[in-house]
N, C-alpha and C positions, 0 to 999 in steps of 0.2 A: 490450695486446698480442694480442687476437683470441681470448682462450680462450673457449670454449663454456660454457653454463651449468653443464655437470657439472663441469667443471674449476675454474669459480669455487666452486661448492659445495664440492669438495674442499678447495679452498684455504682456505675459511672453517672447515672442519671438522678440518683435518689436525693441528691442536694441541690438540683438544678432550680427549684423554686425559692431559694434563698434570695431575699433583699438585699440591698446594702446594709452593712452593719449587722448582717446575719440575725442572731438572736435579740439584738436590743430592739428589733420590731415587736417582739413579744411583751416588752415593757411599754410599749406605745400603744398599740392596738390590740395586743393579745394577753396570754397569762403567762408571767415570768416564772411560776412554779411549774409549768408544765412545758413550756417553749414547743409548741406544735403549730404555730402559725403556717410555717413554710410547710409542714407535712399535709396540712389540710389544703393546700393549693397545688400539690404535685400533678394530680390529674388535670387540673385546669391548665397548668402550664405546659404539661405534654402535649395537650390538644392544640397548642400554638402551631401555626403552618410549618415553620421550618423543622420543628421536632417531630411532629405527627407524619410529615412526608418522609421524613429520614427513617423512621421507624417502619413506615409501611414498605420502603423501597427494599428493605431487608427483612419483610415478613414478621415483624414483631407487633403483637397486639398491644397497644398503648396501655389499654385497662389492665393488662396482667402486669406490664412493667410497673404501673402505677401501684400495684397490690403487693406491698413490700412485705407484707406478713407471710406470704407463699415463698418466700427466698429465706430458709433456715440459716445459710451461712452469712448472708448480709444483714440481717436484721433479727433480734432475739429480744422478748421482753427483759426488762432489767431483773436480776442482776447477771443474765448470763453473757457468755462471751459472744461477740459478733463481729464482723469485718468492720463496721462502722465505728464500734466502740475501740476496738484494736487499732485502727488507723489513726482516730483523733489523739489517744493518749500517746502512742509511739511517735507520732510526728512532733507532738509537743516536746516529749523527752528527748528526740534527736535533735530538735532545735536548740535545746539547752547544751548540747555537744557531747551527750553521753550516747553510748553504743546501744542498740536496741537487736542486734543480731541475734544474739544468743536466745532472746525471747521468741523472736519470730521463727528460728530454726527448731523450737521446742513444740510449736503449735501442731495439733494433729486433727485430722478430720475423723469422725467417730459417730456413726448413726446419724448422719445427717447435721452434725453439730461440730462446732470448734471447741477443742480441749487442749490441756496442758498434758505433756507427757512426764513433766518433773513437777513435784511438790515445790522445789526450791525455787524454781522459775515462776510458777503460778503465784507464789507469795511475793517474789520481786514485783512482778507486774501488778499484783493487787496493792502493794504498798506505793508504788509509782503513781498508780490511779489516784489512790486516796491523797497523795502529796499534790497532784495536779487539782483536784477538786478544793482542797483546803487553801492553796497558795495561790492558784490561778483562777479556775473557772467561778469560784465563790469564794474567794478571799476577800478581805476588806477592801483592798485597791479595787478588784474587779468589781464589785457590787456597787461600790461609790462611783465609779466611772460610767457604769451602765446607768445608773440614777441620773446623773448629770447629762449624758448624753441623749436618753429618752425624754428628760424634762425639757431640753432646748428643742428637740425634735417637735415635741408637743406645742410648745410656744409657737413653733414656726407653722405647723398645722392649724392651730387656732387663728392664726393671723392670715391665713390664706397664702403664705409665703411659699410652704411646700405641701405637697399631698402624699398619700400612701403611694399613690402610682409612681411619684418620683423615686421612692425606694425600690421599686421594681424595675424601672427603666435606666437609672442612673447609678455609677460607681461611688463607693465611699468617698474618694478624694475628691470628686466633682461636686457632690453636695457639700463637703467641708470648705470647699474653695468658694462655692456660692454663699453659705453661711457667713463665712468672715466678712462678706460685702453687706451684709444686712445691718441696718440701722436700728438695733434693738439692744437695750442694755442688758435684759436677762440673757439673751443669747449670747452677746459678745462675754460676759462675765462666765458663762457655762464653758465657752470656747477657751476662754484664758485658763481656767481650771484644768482643763484637760490637757493643754499645751505646756503649761508650766510646771504642772505636778501638783498633787492635793494630799491632804493627810485626813484621816478619819479620827473622831474622838467619839467615846461612849457618852450618851446624853440621856436625860428623862425622856418619857414619852410625850410630855407636853412642850420639849424644846427641840427635839430631833425628828428623825424621819426613820421608818421602819423599812429596811431593805433586805429582801430574801431572794436567794437564788435558787434554781432547781437543785434539788440533790440528786448527784450522780454517784452511782456505787457500783461496785462489779464484785460477783463472787463466784470467779470461775471454777468450771469443773476440770477434774484432774483424773487420769487414768491410774487407777491403783490396784496391781494385781489382777488385772483384765476387768475391772469394774470401775464405774465412773462416780465420783462423789464430789460435792462442792467444797471449796477450799475451806470453807468456814467449818466444815464438820472434821475437817483434817487437822486444822491449826487452831488451836484455844486462843493463841495470841491475835490471829487475825480476825476470830470471832468478836473479840473485845473491841478490836479497832472498828470494826464496822459498827457495833452499838455505839461507841463514843462519838463516832462521825455523825452518825444520824442524830443523836442527842444535839450535838453542838449545832447541826444545822437547823434543828426544829426550835433552838432558842430565840425568842424575840429580843432583838438588841435594837434599841434606838441609838441613832448617831447623828452628829453633825459632821458636816465637811467643809474644810478649809483650805485656802491657798497653803502651798508648800512651805513658805517661809514663815509662816504664823509661828511654827514649832521650832524652838532652838535646838 
């Protein structure tokens, strides 16, 4: 898409400050509705000796690399297209076994931004993004698992078994292996739920817990007769889809979480 070397480097490094379990950390010590814990640590992470010396060796200013807003292909405010959003949704779709080549081939660089050349493929991408949000990133299973994992991590933090620094230093599997050896009933129950499977039931506010996830949505720009317009302005059905998705995400729903075998 024509990004210069500096923007490519920023792209490779923009998630380097992620902790173990990625955005689960926002449910433990951050804000799950924003999910910006790792973003706020990017500059601090780039200042670490190994990364800062590497950037200096190739004459890159780490303060520029950390300023993601200056890279228009890498990052854009929602709901515009950017390399980050394109990457994580198409990677998810590809992992499900679906082809993404036609979508990638249709992307264009236009006035410093990424746009679609075809209305049809822009709509296909938008629908895939919406499905990922509803079925994966903010689906009942995903929210419940985030809640359970963050709960047991908080239990470990409160008892001095783990610290936030451990999430920075250690990998997911190492922390899980360690927690399996901990003699704490709440942690053991949480790990069993995650391992054996769980189901989610609607509940009243005094019986259940309210679990909400960041609302992710996309409204890609499309080239139409030499002009660029957002997909929602070109497709009434997609505009309605976005409205319904936002409404669904904003609904407060209390749930209870149970072992999978409870439901016949």
